[in-house]
All heavy atoms as a GROMACS GRO file, in nm:
protein
  578
    1MET      N    1  -2.715   0.214  -0.090
    1MET     CA    2  -2.677   0.340  -0.046
    1MET      C    3  -2.565   0.375  -0.147
    1MET      O    4  -2.482   0.302  -0.179
    1MET     CB    5  -2.626   0.327   0.090
    1MET     CG    6  -2.735   0.279   0.198
    1MET     SD    7  -2.869   0.389   0.212
    1MET     CE    8  -2.805   0.524   0.288
    2PRO      N    9  -2.573   0.504  -0.178
    2PRO     CA   10  -2.455   0.550  -0.258
    2PRO      C   11  -2.331   0.548  -0.172
    2PRO      O   12  -2.327   0.568  -0.049
    2PRO     CB   13  -2.489   0.696  -0.280
    2PRO     CG   14  -2.609   0.733  -0.196
    2PRO     CD   15  -2.673   0.612  -0.143
    3LEU      N   16  -2.212   0.532  -0.241
    3LEU     CA   17  -2.086   0.523  -0.177
    3LEU      C   18  -2.066   0.639  -0.090
    3LEU      O   19  -2.006   0.640   0.022
    3LEU     CB   20  -1.973   0.491  -0.275
    3LEU     CG   21  -1.831   0.475  -0.231
    3LEU    CD1   22  -1.833   0.350  -0.127
    3LEU    CD2   23  -1.737   0.448  -0.334
    4ALA      N   24  -2.098   0.752  -0.134
    4ALA     CA   25  -2.077   0.886  -0.053
    4ALA      C   26  -2.140   0.873   0.086
    4ALA      O   27  -2.083   0.952   0.173
    4ALA     CB   28  -2.132   1.009  -0.135
    5TYR      N   29  -2.236   0.807   0.102
    5TYR     CA   30  -2.305   0.785   0.232
    5TYR      C   31  -2.202   0.746   0.348
    5TYR      O   32  -2.209   0.789   0.462
    5TYR     CB   33  -2.414   0.684   0.229
    5TYR     CG   34  -2.478   0.652   0.352
    5TYR    CD1   35  -2.578   0.728   0.407
    5TYR    CD2   36  -2.444   0.537   0.435
    5TYR    CE1   37  -2.641   0.705   0.524
    5TYR    CE2   38  -2.502   0.521   0.560
    5TYR     CZ   39  -2.607   0.599   0.593
    5TYR     OH   40  -2.667   0.568   0.719
    6TYR      N   41  -2.105   0.667   0.297
    6TYR     CA   42  -2.003   0.613   0.403
    6TYR      C   43  -1.877   0.703   0.413
    6TYR      O   44  -1.796   0.678   0.490
    6TYR     CB   45  -1.955   0.483   0.349
    6TYR     CG   46  -2.076   0.382   0.343
    6TYR    CD1   47  -2.136   0.346   0.223
    6TYR    CD2   48  -2.120   0.322   0.457
    6TYR    CE1   49  -2.233   0.260   0.229
    6TYR    CE2   50  -2.228   0.233   0.456
    6TYR     CZ   51  -2.292   0.207   0.342
    6TYR     OH   52  -2.388   0.113   0.336
    7ASP      N   53  -1.880   0.833   0.349
    7ASP     CA   54  -1.780   0.924   0.360
    7ASP      C   55  -1.777   0.994   0.496
    7ASP      O   56  -1.684   1.049   0.547
    7ASP     CB   57  -1.774   1.018   0.247
    7ASP     CG   58  -1.734   0.957   0.123
    7ASP    OD1   59  -1.667   0.865   0.121
    7ASP    OD2   60  -1.766   1.032   0.017
    8HIS      N   61  -1.881   0.989   0.564
    8HIS     CA   62  -1.912   1.085   0.683
    8HIS      C   63  -1.966   0.994   0.809
    8HIS      O   64  -2.054   0.909   0.782
    8HIS     CB   65  -1.999   1.194   0.662
    8HIS     CG   66  -1.953   1.284   0.550
    8HIS    ND1   67  -1.855   1.367   0.565
    8HIS    CD2   68  -1.994   1.286   0.432
    8HIS    CE1   69  -1.827   1.430   0.445
    8HIS    NE2   70  -1.914   1.392   0.362
    9LEU      N   71  -1.925   1.016   0.929
    9LEU     CA   72  -1.966   0.938   1.044
    9LEU      C   73  -2.110   1.011   1.076
    9LEU      O   74  -2.115   1.127   1.066
    9LEU     CB   75  -1.875   0.952   1.156
    9LEU     CG   76  -1.734   0.878   1.138
    9LEU    CD1   77  -1.648   0.904   1.243
    9LEU    CD2   78  -1.762   0.735   1.130
   10PRO      N   79  -2.191   0.929   1.122
   10PRO     CA   80  -2.314   0.988   1.179
   10PRO      C   81  -2.285   1.072   1.296
   10PRO      O   82  -2.192   1.044   1.372
   10PRO     CB   83  -2.413   0.870   1.207
   10PRO     CG   84  -2.316   0.755   1.232
   10PRO     CD   85  -2.194   0.784   1.146
   11PRO      N   86  -2.381   1.164   1.328
   11PRO     CA   87  -2.362   1.242   1.452
   11PRO      C   88  -2.350   1.157   1.582
   11PRO      O   89  -2.444   1.067   1.585
   11PRO     CB   90  -2.472   1.347   1.455
   11PRO     CG   91  -2.576   1.292   1.353
   11PRO     CD   92  -2.500   1.196   1.270
   12GLU      N   93  -2.279   1.184   1.677
   12GLU     CA   94  -2.282   1.111   1.812
   12GLU      C   95  -2.378   1.160   1.904
   12GLU      O   96  -2.398   1.292   1.922
   12GLU     CB   97  -2.135   1.135   1.871
   12GLU     CG   98  -2.022   1.069   1.785
   12GLU     CD   99  -1.890   1.107   1.846
   12GLU    OE1  100  -1.882   1.151   1.968
   12GLU    OE2  101  -1.786   1.061   1.798
   13PRO      N  102  -2.458   1.067   1.955
   13PRO     CA  103  -2.555   1.106   2.056
   13PRO      C  104  -2.480   1.162   2.165
   13PRO      O  105  -2.374   1.115   2.217
   13PRO     CB  106  -2.626   0.979   2.090
   13PRO     CG  107  -2.595   0.894   1.982
   13PRO     CD  108  -2.469   0.930   1.932
   14GLN      N  109  -2.530   1.269   2.241
   14GLN     CA  110  -2.466   1.340   2.341
   14GLN      C  111  -2.445   1.238   2.466
   14GLN      O  112  -2.534   1.180   2.508
   14GLN     CB  113  -2.549   1.467   2.390
   14GLN     CG  114  -2.469   1.544   2.494
   14GLN     CD  115  -2.560   1.666   2.537
   14GLN    OE1  116  -2.670   1.693   2.485
   14GLN    NE2  117  -2.512   1.748   2.625
   15GLY      N  118  -2.315   1.241   2.513
   15GLY     CA  119  -2.293   1.161   2.630
   15GLY      C  120  -2.263   1.015   2.611
   15GLY      O  121  -2.232   0.939   2.705
   16TRP      N  122  -2.271   0.960   2.488
   16TRP     CA  123  -2.260   0.816   2.479
   16TRP      C  124  -2.118   0.772   2.491
   16TRP      O  125  -2.089   0.659   2.537
   16TRP     CB  126  -2.311   0.779   2.338
   16TRP     CG  127  -2.210   0.799   2.224
   16TRP    CD1  128  -2.190   0.905   2.151
   16TRP    CD2  129  -2.108   0.706   2.171
   16TRP    NE1  130  -2.091   0.888   2.054
   16TRP    CE2  131  -2.028   0.767   2.067
   16TRP    CE3  132  -2.077   0.568   2.208
   16TRP    CZ2  133  -1.928   0.698   2.004
   16TRP    CZ3  134  -1.978   0.505   2.142
   16TRP    CH2  135  -1.905   0.570   2.037
   17THR      N  136  -2.019   0.855   2.471
   17THR     CA  137  -1.886   0.807   2.504
   17THR      C  138  -1.840   0.809   2.646
   17THR      O  139  -1.732   0.764   2.678
   17THR     CB  140  -1.771   0.897   2.417
   17THR    OG1  141  -1.794   1.031   2.473
   17THR    CG2  142  -1.806   0.890   2.274
   18THR      N  143  -1.925   0.855   2.740
   18THR     CA  144  -1.893   0.852   2.883
   18THR      C  145  -1.932   0.722   2.949
   18THR      O  146  -1.903   0.705   3.056
   18THR     CB  147  -1.960   0.966   2.960
   18THR    OG1  148  -2.112   0.954   2.942
   18THR    CG2  149  -1.916   1.104   2.886
   19ARG      N  150  -1.994   0.629   2.874
   19ARG     CA  151  -2.045   0.508   2.945
   19ARG      C  152  -1.930   0.400   2.918
   19ARG      O  153  -1.840   0.424   2.836
   19ARG     CB  154  -2.158   0.457   2.867
   19ARG     CG  155  -2.275   0.558   2.876
   19ARG     CD  156  -2.402   0.506   2.813
   19ARG     NE  157  -2.497   0.611   2.815
   19ARG     CZ  158  -2.609   0.620   2.882
   19ARG    NH1  159  -2.639   0.524   2.962
   19ARG    NH2  160  -2.686   0.730   2.871
   20SER      N  161  -1.928   0.296   3.011
   20SER     CA  162  -1.831   0.195   3.005
   20SER      C  163  -1.836   0.135   2.872
   20SER      O  164  -1.940   0.099   2.830
   20SER     CB  165  -1.859   0.090   3.114
   20SER     OG  166  -1.842   0.151   3.238
   21ALA      N  167  -1.728   0.122   2.806
   21ALA     CA  168  -1.722   0.055   2.659
   21ALA      C  169  -1.594  -0.013   2.627
   21ALA      O  170  -1.485   0.029   2.709
   21ALA     CB  171  -1.754   0.156   2.559
   22GLY      N  172  -1.586  -0.096   2.549
   22GLY     CA  173  -1.463  -0.161   2.505
   22GLY      C  174  -1.480  -0.188   2.362
   22GLY      O  175  -1.589  -0.174   2.298
   23TYR      N  176  -1.369  -0.229   2.292
   23TYR     CA  177  -1.372  -0.251   2.161
   23TYR      C  178  -1.286  -0.390   2.117
   23TYR      O  179  -1.171  -0.391   2.152
   23TYR     CB  180  -1.297  -0.140   2.079
   23TYR     CG  181  -1.332  -0.127   1.937
   23TYR    CD1  182  -1.437  -0.062   1.877
   23TYR    CD2  183  -1.243  -0.187   1.853
   23TYR    CE1  184  -1.455  -0.061   1.741
   23TYR    CE2  185  -1.256  -0.186   1.716
   23TYR     CZ  186  -1.360  -0.114   1.657
   23TYR     OH  187  -1.387  -0.114   1.511
   24ILE      N  188  -1.359  -0.477   2.070
   24ILE     CA  189  -1.305  -0.608   2.025
   24ILE      C  190  -1.297  -0.606   1.874
   24ILE      O  191  -1.408  -0.593   1.809
   24ILE     CB  192  -1.373  -0.734   2.074
   24ILE    CG1  193  -1.357  -0.717   2.238
   24ILE    CG2  194  -1.306  -0.858   2.021
   24ILE    CD1  195  -1.447  -0.823   2.308
   25TRP      N  196  -1.174  -0.612   1.819
   25TRP     CA  197  -1.175  -0.602   1.674
   25TRP      C  198  -1.109  -0.730   1.610
   25TRP      O  199  -1.031  -0.787   1.675
   25TRP     CB  200  -1.100  -0.485   1.619
   25TRP     CG  201  -0.961  -0.452   1.670
   25TRP    CD1  202  -0.926  -0.421   1.806
   25TRP    CD2  203  -0.850  -0.459   1.593
   25TRP    NE1  204  -0.789  -0.418   1.815
   25TRP    CE2  205  -0.735  -0.440   1.684
   25TRP    CE3  206  -0.811  -0.495   1.461
   25TRP    CZ2  207  -0.603  -0.430   1.642
   25TRP    CZ3  208  -0.683  -0.495   1.422
   25TRP    CH2  209  -0.582  -0.458   1.511
   26PHE      N  210  -1.152  -0.770   1.494
   26PHE     CA  211  -1.107  -0.894   1.429
   26PHE      C  212  -1.006  -0.882   1.320
   26PHE      O  213  -0.902  -0.955   1.324
   26PHE     CB  214  -1.215  -0.965   1.360
   26PHE     CG  215  -1.346  -0.978   1.454
   26PHE    CD1  216  -1.473  -0.937   1.434
   26PHE    CD2  217  -1.335  -1.034   1.593
   26PHE    CE1  218  -1.574  -0.950   1.502
   26PHE    CE2  219  -1.433  -1.049   1.670
   26PHE     CZ  220  -1.552  -1.014   1.626
   27ASP      N  221  -1.013  -0.770   1.234
   27ASP     CA  222  -0.914  -0.768   1.123
   27ASP      C  223  -0.924  -0.624   1.066
   27ASP      O  224  -1.005  -0.543   1.113
   27ASP     CB  225  -0.947  -0.873   1.023
   27ASP     CG  226  -0.822  -0.897   0.927
   27ASP    OD1  227  -0.716  -0.839   0.944
   27ASP    OD2  228  -0.850  -0.976   0.830
   28ARG      N  229  -0.837  -0.599   0.972
   28ARG     CA  230  -0.834  -0.452   0.908
   28ARG      C  231  -0.972  -0.449   0.846
   28ARG      O  232  -1.024  -0.561   0.800
   28ARG     CB  233  -0.732  -0.447   0.817
   28ARG     CG  234  -0.597  -0.442   0.883
   28ARG     CD  235  -0.488  -0.433   0.787
   28ARG     NE  236  -0.509  -0.361   0.654
   28ARG     CZ  237  -0.428  -0.336   0.576
   28ARG    NH1  238  -0.314  -0.392   0.566
   28ARG    NH2  239  -0.456  -0.259   0.467
   29PRO      N  240  -1.042  -0.341   0.834
   29PRO     CA  241  -1.009  -0.211   0.862
   29PRO      C  242  -1.050  -0.166   1.014
   29PRO      O  243  -1.053  -0.046   1.032
   29PRO     CB  244  -1.087  -0.131   0.759
   29PRO     CG  245  -1.209  -0.204   0.741
   29PRO     CD  246  -1.165  -0.344   0.748
   30TYR      N  247  -1.077  -0.266   1.095
   30TYR     CA  248  -1.132  -0.229   1.234
   30TYR      C  249  -1.007  -0.196   1.318
   30TYR      O  250  -1.047  -0.145   1.424
   30TYR     CB  251  -1.207  -0.358   1.282
   30TYR     CG  252  -1.315  -0.397   1.195
   30TYR    CD1  253  -1.310  -0.504   1.118
   30TYR    CD2  254  -1.428  -0.325   1.194
   30TYR    CE1  255  -1.412  -0.555   1.028
   30TYR    CE2  256  -1.541  -0.348   1.114
   30TYR     CZ  257  -1.525  -0.472   1.019
   30TYR     OH  258  -1.629  -0.499   0.948
   31ASP      N  259  -0.902  -0.192   1.275
   31ASP     CA  260  -0.779  -0.139   1.351
   31ASP      C  261  -0.802   0.022   1.374
   31ASP      O  262  -0.754   0.074   1.462
   31ASP     CB  263  -0.655  -0.168   1.289
   31ASP     CG  264  -0.639  -0.137   1.137
   31ASP    OD1  265  -0.747  -0.110   1.071
   31ASP    OD2  266  -0.526  -0.138   1.089
   32LYS      N  267  -0.861   0.081   1.268
   32LYS     CA  268  -0.887   0.226   1.276
   32LYS      C  269  -0.985   0.251   1.392
   32LYS      O  270  -0.977   0.339   1.472
   32LYS     CB  271  -0.936   0.286   1.154
   32LYS     CG  272  -0.840   0.278   1.036
   32LYS     CD  273  -0.905   0.331   0.914
   32LYS     CE  274  -0.791   0.314   0.798
   32LYS     NZ  275  -0.855   0.376   0.669
   33GLY      N  276  -1.092   0.166   1.400
   33GLY     CA  277  -1.194   0.179   1.519
   33GLY      C  278  -1.134   0.152   1.652
   33GLY      O  279  -1.140   0.218   1.748
   34ALA      N  280  -1.028   0.071   1.645
   34ALA     CA  281  -0.952   0.030   1.773
   34ALA      C  282  -0.873   0.147   1.813
   34ALA      O  283  -0.871   0.180   1.939
   34ALA     CB  284  -0.867  -0.091   1.755
   35ALA      N  285  -0.804   0.219   1.716
   35ALA     CA  286  -0.735   0.336   1.756
   35ALA      C  287  -0.812   0.440   1.802
   35ALA      O  288  -0.786   0.502   1.907
   35ALA     CB  289  -0.658   0.379   1.626
   36GLN      N  290  -0.928   0.459   1.757
   36GLN     CA  291  -1.024   0.566   1.809
   36GLN      C  292  -1.063   0.529   1.958
   36GLN      O  293  -1.087   0.604   2.035
   36GLN     CB  294  -1.142   0.577   1.723
   36GLN     CG  295  -1.110   0.640   1.586
   36GLN     CD  296  -1.233   0.643   1.493
   36GLN    OE1  297  -1.343   0.584   1.516
   36GLN    NE2  298  -1.218   0.710   1.385
   37ALA      N  299  -1.103   0.394   1.970
   37ALA     CA  300  -1.136   0.346   2.108
   37ALA      C  301  -1.029   0.380   2.209
   37ALA      O  302  -1.050   0.418   2.310
   37ALA     CB  303  -1.172   0.194   2.099
   38THR      N  304  -0.901   0.352   2.169
   38THR     CA  305  -0.795   0.371   2.253
   38THR      C  306  -0.782   0.518   2.293
   38THR      O  307  -0.753   0.558   2.410
   38THR     CB  308  -0.667   0.323   2.188
   38THR    OG1  309  -0.668   0.179   2.165
   38THR    CG2  310  -0.531   0.344   2.276
   39LEU      N  311  -0.804   0.603   2.192
   39LEU     CA  312  -0.792   0.752   2.218
   39LEU      C  313  -0.901   0.788   2.323
   39LEU      O  314  -0.890   0.883   2.400
   39LEU     CB  315  -0.806   0.830   2.094
   39LEU     CG  316  -0.699   0.831   2.009
   39LEU    CD1  317  -0.720   0.901   1.860
   39LEU    CD2  318  -0.559   0.893   2.069
   40ARG      N  319  -1.018   0.725   2.317
   40ARG     CA  320  -1.125   0.743   2.424
   40ARG      C  321  -1.102   0.690   2.552
   40ARG      O  322  -1.182   0.698   2.642
   40ARG     CB  323  -1.255   0.701   2.362
   40ARG     CG  324  -1.305   0.783   2.243
   40ARG     CD  325  -1.440   0.728   2.203
   40ARG     NE  326  -1.508   0.838   2.118
   40ARG     CZ  327  -1.530   0.815   1.989
   40ARG    NH1  328  -1.512   0.698   1.940
   40ARG    NH2  329  -1.582   0.917   1.912
   41GLY      N  330  -0.999   0.605   2.563
   41GLY     CA  331  -0.964   0.547   2.683
   41GLY      C  332  -1.029   0.411   2.714
   41GLY      O  333  -1.030   0.358   2.825
   42TRP      N  334  -1.089   0.352   2.609
   42TRP     CA  335  -1.152   0.232   2.618
   42TRP      C  336  -1.054   0.121   2.602
   42TRP      O  337  -0.954   0.122   2.523
   42TRP     CB  338  -1.262   0.213   2.507
   42TRP     CG  339  -1.368   0.308   2.491
   42TRP    CD1  340  -1.386   0.406   2.585
   42TRP    CD2  341  -1.457   0.324   2.399
   42TRP    NE1  342  -1.508   0.487   2.552
   42TRP    CE2  343  -1.554   0.427   2.436
   42TRP    CE3  344  -1.482   0.260   2.271
   42TRP    CZ2  345  -1.655   0.468   2.345
   42TRP    CZ3  346  -1.583   0.305   2.194
   42TRP    CH2  347  -1.668   0.403   2.221
   43PRO      N  348  -1.083   0.006   2.677
   43PRO     CA  349  -0.988  -0.117   2.660
   43PRO      C  350  -1.028  -0.169   2.524
   43PRO      O  351  -1.133  -0.162   2.471
   43PRO     CB  352  -1.040  -0.206   2.770
   43PRO     CG  353  -1.177  -0.167   2.813
   43PRO     CD  354  -1.188  -0.017   2.776
   44THR      N  355  -0.922  -0.225   2.454
   44THR     CA  356  -0.938  -0.285   2.326
   44THR      C  357  -0.879  -0.420   2.329
   44THR      O  358  -0.780  -0.457   2.398
   44THR     CB  359  -0.879  -0.204   2.207
   44THR    OG1  360  -0.738  -0.202   2.237
   44THR    CG2  361  -0.933  -0.065   2.212
   45ALA      N  362  -0.929  -0.505   2.240
   45ALA     CA  363  -0.860  -0.637   2.232
   45ALA      C  364  -0.871  -0.690   2.080
   45ALA      O  365  -0.976  -0.657   2.011
   45ALA     CB  366  -0.933  -0.741   2.311
   46HIS      N  367  -0.771  -0.742   2.029
   46HIS     CA  368  -0.760  -0.786   1.905
   46HIS      C  369  -0.772  -0.948   1.904
   46HIS      O  370  -0.713  -1.020   1.968
   46HIS     CB  371  -0.628  -0.766   1.840
   46HIS     CG  372  -0.631  -0.814   1.697
   46HIS    ND1  373  -0.531  -0.906   1.649
   46HIS    CD2  374  -0.698  -0.785   1.578
   46HIS    CE1  375  -0.557  -0.939   1.521
   46HIS    NE2  376  -0.655  -0.863   1.476
   47LEU      N  377  -0.885  -0.996   1.837
   47LEU     CA  378  -0.915  -1.137   1.817
   47LEU      C  379  -0.902  -1.159   1.660
   47LEU      O  380  -0.994  -1.117   1.590
   47LEU     CB  381  -1.054  -1.166   1.856
   47LEU     CG  382  -1.099  -1.314   1.868
   47LEU    CD1  383  -1.008  -1.395   1.954
   47LEU    CD2  384  -1.243  -1.320   1.916
   48ALA      N  385  -0.793  -1.231   1.628
   48ALA     CA  386  -0.782  -1.252   1.481
   48ALA      C  387  -0.895  -1.324   1.417
   48ALA      O  388  -0.937  -1.433   1.479
   48ALA     CB  389  -0.647  -1.333   1.466
   49GLY      N  390  -0.949  -1.272   1.320
   49GLY     CA  391  -1.069  -1.332   1.259
   49GLY      C  392  -1.108  -1.256   1.140
   49GLY      O  393  -1.035  -1.164   1.085
   50ASN      N  394  -1.228  -1.278   1.090
   50ASN     CA  395  -1.284  -1.211   0.975
   50ASN      C  396  -1.406  -1.122   1.014
   50ASN      O  397  -1.435  -1.105   1.141
   50ASN     CB  398  -1.323  -1.313   0.868
   50ASN     CG  399  -1.432  -1.412   0.924
   50ASN    OD1  400  -1.520  -1.371   1.004
   50ASN    ND2  401  -1.424  -1.529   0.870
   51HIS      N  402  -1.472  -1.051   0.921
   51HIS     CA  403  -1.574  -0.964   0.946
   51HIS      C  404  -1.680  -1.025   1.017
   51HIS      O  405  -1.739  -0.949   1.118
   51HIS     CB  406  -1.627  -0.907   0.801
   51HIS     CG  407  -1.743  -0.827   0.818
   51HIS    ND1  408  -1.738  -0.689   0.879
   51HIS    CD2  409  -1.878  -0.838   0.791
   51HIS    CE1  410  -1.855  -0.639   0.874
   51HIS    NE2  411  -1.943  -0.724   0.823
   52LEU      N  412  -1.720  -1.138   0.999
   52LEU     CA  413  -1.833  -1.209   1.077
   52LEU      C  414  -1.776  -1.302   1.176
   52LEU      O  415  -1.849  -1.417   1.179
   52LEU     CB  416  -1.928  -1.265   0.971
   52LEU     CG  417  -1.998  -1.166   0.886
   52LEU    CD1  418  -2.084  -1.228   0.782
   52LEU    CD2  419  -2.079  -1.069   0.969
   53HIS      N  420  -1.674  -1.286   1.235
   53HIS     CA  421  -1.600  -1.387   1.332
   53HIS      C  422  -1.696  -1.431   1.441
   53HIS      O  423  -1.706  -1.542   1.496
   53HIS     CB  424  -1.470  -1.330   1.380
   53HIS     CG  425  -1.384  -1.432   1.431
   53HIS    ND1  426  -1.333  -1.532   1.348
   53HIS    CD2  427  -1.338  -1.458   1.555
   53HIS    CE1  428  -1.268  -1.611   1.416
   53HIS    NE2  429  -1.258  -1.565   1.549
   54MET      N  430  -1.792  -1.346   1.478
   54MET     CA  431  -1.884  -1.376   1.587
   54MET      C  432  -1.983  -1.491   1.544
   54MET      O  433  -2.041  -1.560   1.627
   54MET     CB  434  -1.966  -1.255   1.639
   54MET     CG  435  -2.064  -1.204   1.540
   54MET     SD  436  -1.991  -1.118   1.392
   54MET     CE  437  -1.986  -0.961   1.446
   55LEU      N  438  -1.982  -1.508   1.410
   55LEU     CA  439  -2.067  -1.629   1.351
   55LEU      C  440  -1.983  -1.746   1.339
   55LEU      O  441  -2.034  -1.849   1.351
   55LEU     CB  442  -2.134  -1.579   1.235
   55LEU     CG  443  -2.234  -1.454   1.236
   55LEU    CD1  444  -2.289  -1.421   1.094
   55LEU    CD2  445  -2.343  -1.488   1.331
   56THR      N  446  -1.860  -1.721   1.300
   56THR     CA  447  -1.780  -1.839   1.271
   56THR      C  448  -1.712  -1.901   1.394
   56THR      O  449  -1.658  -2.013   1.391
   56THR     CB  450  -1.670  -1.805   1.157
   56THR    OG1  451  -1.597  -1.707   1.212
   56THR    CG2  452  -1.742  -1.771   1.028
   57ASP      N  453  -1.689  -1.814   1.494
   57ASP     CA  454  -1.632  -1.871   1.623
   57ASP      C  455  -1.692  -1.792   1.740
   57ASP      O  456  -1.635  -1.717   1.812
   57ASP     CB  457  -1.478  -1.847   1.608
   57ASP     CG  458  -1.404  -1.919   1.720
   57ASP    OD1  459  -1.468  -1.984   1.810
   57ASP    OD2  460  -1.280  -1.914   1.722
   58PRO      N  461  -1.820  -1.828   1.760
   58PRO     CA  462  -1.901  -1.748   1.869
   58PRO      C  463  -1.833  -1.767   1.997
   58PRO      O  464  -1.847  -1.683   2.087
   58PRO     CB  465  -2.029  -1.801   1.861
   58PRO     CG  466  -2.033  -1.924   1.784
   58PRO     CD  467  -1.914  -1.920   1.688
   59HIS      N  468  -1.782  -1.899   2.036
   59HIS     CA  469  -1.720  -1.913   2.166
   59HIS      C  470  -1.605  -1.830   2.193
   59HIS      O  471  -1.597  -1.756   2.298
   59HIS     CB  472  -1.677  -2.058   2.181
   59HIS     CG  473  -1.612  -2.096   2.310
   59HIS    ND1  474  -1.686  -2.097   2.408
   59HIS    CD2  475  -1.492  -2.124   2.351
   59HIS    CE1  476  -1.617  -2.128   2.525
   59HIS    NE2  477  -1.491  -2.139   2.480
   60ALA      N  478  -1.516  -1.803   2.091
   60ALA     CA  479  -1.405  -1.716   2.117
   60ALA      C  480  -1.442  -1.577   2.128
   60ALA      O  481  -1.385  -1.503   2.219
   60ALA     CB  482  -1.306  -1.734   1.997
   61VAL      N  483  -1.540  -1.527   2.053
   61VAL     CA  484  -1.593  -1.385   2.070
   61VAL      C  485  -1.661  -1.366   2.205
   61VAL      O  486  -1.638  -1.262   2.266
   61VAL     CB  487  -1.676  -1.357   1.950
   61VAL    CG1  488  -1.730  -1.213   1.966
   61VAL    CG2  489  -1.610  -1.374   1.808
   62ALA      N  490  -1.733  -1.457   2.241
   62ALA     CA  491  -1.814  -1.449   2.369
   62ALA      C  492  -1.710  -1.450   2.479
   62ALA      O  493  -1.724  -1.367   2.575
   62ALA     CB  494  -1.917  -1.561   2.392
   63THR      N  495  -1.599  -1.531   2.468
   63THR     CA  496  -1.499  -1.528   2.575
   63THR      C  497  -1.426  -1.399   2.577
   63THR      O  498  -1.401  -1.346   2.687
   63THR     CB  499  -1.401  -1.646   2.550
   63THR    OG1  500  -1.469  -1.769   2.553
   63THR    CG2  501  -1.287  -1.661   2.646
   64ALA      N  502  -1.396  -1.339   2.467
   64ALA     CA  503  -1.339  -1.214   2.459
   64ALA      C  504  -1.421  -1.109   2.524
   64ALA      O  505  -1.383  -1.022   2.600
   64ALA     CB  506  -1.291  -1.176   2.318
   65VAL      N  507  -1.545  -1.107   2.490
   65VAL     CA  508  -1.644  -1.019   2.544
   65VAL      C  509  -1.644  -1.035   2.706
   65VAL      O  510  -1.644  -0.932   2.772
   65VAL     CB  511  -1.786  -1.024   2.485
   65VAL    CG1  512  -1.890  -0.938   2.555
   65VAL    CG2  513  -1.780  -0.982   2.340
   66MET      N  514  -1.662  -1.149   2.753
   66MET     CA  515  -1.667  -1.172   2.887
   66MET      C  516  -1.549  -1.132   2.962
   66MET      O  517  -1.549  -1.072   3.068
   66MET     CB  518  -1.719  -1.324   2.928
   66MET     CG  519  -1.849  -1.356   2.873
   66MET     SD  520  -1.977  -1.260   2.935
   66MET     CE  521  -1.977  -1.297   3.110
   67ASP      N  522  -1.434  -1.162   2.907
   67ASP     CA  523  -1.303  -1.118   2.963
   67ASP      C  524  -1.288  -0.966   2.983
   67ASP      O  525  -1.259  -0.912   3.086
   67ASP     CB  526  -1.178  -1.172   2.872
   67ASP     CG  527  -1.167  -1.328   2.895
   67ASP    OD1  528  -1.222  -1.381   2.980
   67ASP    OD2  529  -1.083  -1.363   2.810
   68MET      N  530  -1.346  -0.901   2.880
   68MET     CA  531  -1.338  -0.745   2.882
   68MET      C  532  -1.436  -0.698   2.979
   68MET      O  533  -1.409  -0.614   3.063
   68MET     CB  534  -1.350  -0.679   2.739
   68MET     CG  535  -1.345  -0.544   2.739
   68MET     SD  536  -1.354  -0.472   2.571
   68MET     CE  537  -1.182  -0.535   2.502
   69ALA      N  538  -1.551  -0.753   2.982
   69ALA     CA  539  -1.664  -0.718   3.070
   69ALA      C  540  -1.636  -0.742   3.221
   69ALA      O  541  -1.679  -0.670   3.302
   69ALA     CB  542  -1.794  -0.778   3.024
   70SER      N  543  -1.553  -0.841   3.241
   70SER     CA  544  -1.510  -0.879   3.376
   70SER      C  545  -1.440  -0.765   3.462
   70SER      O  546  -1.446  -0.754   3.567
   70SER     CB  547  -1.431  -1.001   3.385
   70SER     OG  548  -1.311  -0.981   3.336
   71ASP      N  549  -1.378  -0.671   3.371
   71ASP     CA  550  -1.318  -0.563   3.435
   71ASP      C  551  -1.413  -0.467   3.497
   71ASP      O  552  -1.378  -0.386   3.585
   71ASP     CB  553  -1.235  -0.486   3.334
   71ASP     CG  554  -1.116  -0.570   3.292
   71ASP    OD1  555  -1.075  -0.653   3.353
   71ASP    OD2  556  -1.066  -0.544   3.174
   72TRP      N  557  -1.552  -0.470   3.452
   72TRP     CA  558  -1.642  -0.374   3.506
   72TRP      C  559  -1.738  -0.444   3.609
   72TRP      O  560  -1.814  -0.374   3.672
   72TRP     CB  561  -1.737  -0.318   3.382
   72TRP     CG  562  -1.669  -0.249   3.290
   72TRP    CD1  563  -1.590  -0.138   3.317
   72TRP    CD2  564  -1.653  -0.269   3.151
   72TRP    NE1  565  -1.529  -0.089   3.192
   72TRP    CE2  566  -1.561  -0.166   3.098
   72TRP    CE3  567  -1.717  -0.363   3.066
   72TRP    CZ2  568  -1.547  -0.163   2.946
   72TRP    CZ3  569  -1.685  -0.352   2.926
   72TRP    CH2  570  -1.608  -0.253   2.886
   73LEU      N  571  -1.731  -0.572   3.620
   73LEU     CA  572  -1.813  -0.648   3.718
   73LEU      C  573  -1.750  -0.649   3.859
   73LEU      O  574  -1.641  -0.645   3.880
   73LEU     CB  575  -1.835  -0.786   3.673
   73LEU     CG  576  -1.899  -0.794   3.524
   73LEU    CD1  577  -1.919  -0.946   3.484
   73LEU    CD2  578  -2.042  -0.730   3.530
   0.00000   0.00000   0.00000
């Protein structure tokens, strides 16, 4: 893909931001996504790690997801 492809966000499907959601982020540059999630009122959690942290520490990531999801259960 040409680099310019990443200059613009894809269009948002109608109504997708009204569903229960959360944002677990590992490291920069995902802090920008966390800030956007916070503006949408979503819960966020920072789990220090790398881009593929769900592969290098799946237990910690699954625990973070379950902790966040428990708020909706």
